[in-house]
Legacy VTK file of the C-alpha trace (Angstrom):
# vtk DataFile Version 3.0
C-alpha trace
ASCII
DATASET POLYDATA
POINTS 86 float
-0.008 0.026 -0.026
2.840 2.402 0.902
4.522 1.758 -2.426
1.370 2.458 -4.400
0.769 5.725 -2.517
4.381 6.776 -3.082
3.903 6.217 -6.814
0.701 8.354 -6.611
2.656 11.141 -4.915
5.357 10.925 -7.658
2.731 11.153 -10.384
1.196 14.212 -8.652
4.621 15.770 -8.551
5.141 15.184 -12.236
1.846 16.860 -12.989
2.734 19.856 -10.782
6.200 20.025 -12.425
4.686 20.037 -15.928
2.844 23.211 -14.962
5.672 24.864 -13.075
8.382 24.301 -15.722
6.748 26.395 -18.499
5.665 29.023 -15.936
9.320 29.728 -15.123
10.428 29.733 -18.767
10.419 33.565 -18.883
12.677 33.802 -15.798
16.249 33.822 -17.025
17.965 31.711 -14.279
15.020 29.249 -14.101
14.334 28.751 -17.797
16.271 25.391 -17.759
13.339 23.848 -15.773
11.211 23.941 -18.964
13.647 21.828 -20.989
12.060 18.568 -21.972
10.438 16.501 -24.650
7.677 14.275 -25.710
7.704 10.642 -26.757
5.240 7.940 -27.673
3.016 6.819 -30.471
1.831 9.898 -32.354
-0.837 8.044 -34.349
-2.678 5.461 -32.270
-2.957 1.928 -33.560
-6.580 0.939 -34.194
-7.817 -2.657 -34.161
-11.235 -2.940 -35.781
-13.063 -6.270 -35.183
-16.376 -5.092 -36.734
-18.239 -5.616 -33.427
-15.669 -3.793 -31.346
-12.946 -1.248 -32.034
-9.793 -1.062 -29.803
-7.322 1.852 -29.889
-3.813 1.503 -28.565
-1.660 4.542 -27.901
0.763 5.982 -25.431
2.169 9.538 -25.233
4.242 11.143 -22.537
5.555 14.643 -21.963
8.522 15.135 -19.611
10.518 18.186 -18.476
13.218 18.760 -15.923
10.795 20.434 -13.422
8.477 17.406 -13.712
11.205 14.990 -12.856
12.464 17.126 -9.933
8.992 17.549 -8.499
8.263 13.811 -8.963
11.304 13.023 -6.889
10.541 15.622 -4.235
6.871 14.573 -3.942
7.815 10.887 -3.742
10.295 11.477 -0.968
7.868 13.703 0.960
5.001 11.319 0.421
7.149 8.381 1.676
8.041 10.345 4.813
4.429 11.362 5.401
3.247 7.799 5.039
6.049 6.594 7.327
4.983 9.104 10.065
1.368 8.110 9.660
2.417 4.419 9.891
0.574 3.459 6.719
LINES 1 87
86 0 1 2 3 4 5 6 7 8 9 10 11 12 13 14 15 16 17 18 19 20 21 22 23 24 25 26 27 28 29 30 31 32 33 34 35 36 37 38 39 40 41 42 43 44 45 46 47 48 49 50 51 52 53 54 55 56 57 58 59 60 61 62 63 64 65 66 67 68 69 70 71 72 73 74 75 76 77 78 79 80 81 82 83 84 85
């Protein structure tokens, strides 16, 4: 349970970081936080079986701020859960 909640905290940190990075792009000494990229399947793969259609696709956007916030949130979440004895 603790591991799952730590992963949830890390994902929340990544989401926060994806908003914070571009926000600091205009600040000269913090513009490096917005450096990142995108990867995944640009056009999803579609499997049409006539009675059902299944679409497969995966796309991910990452920047430095997202990675840093994910690490920070995971460490903080782990400590919070340890103190709560979850």
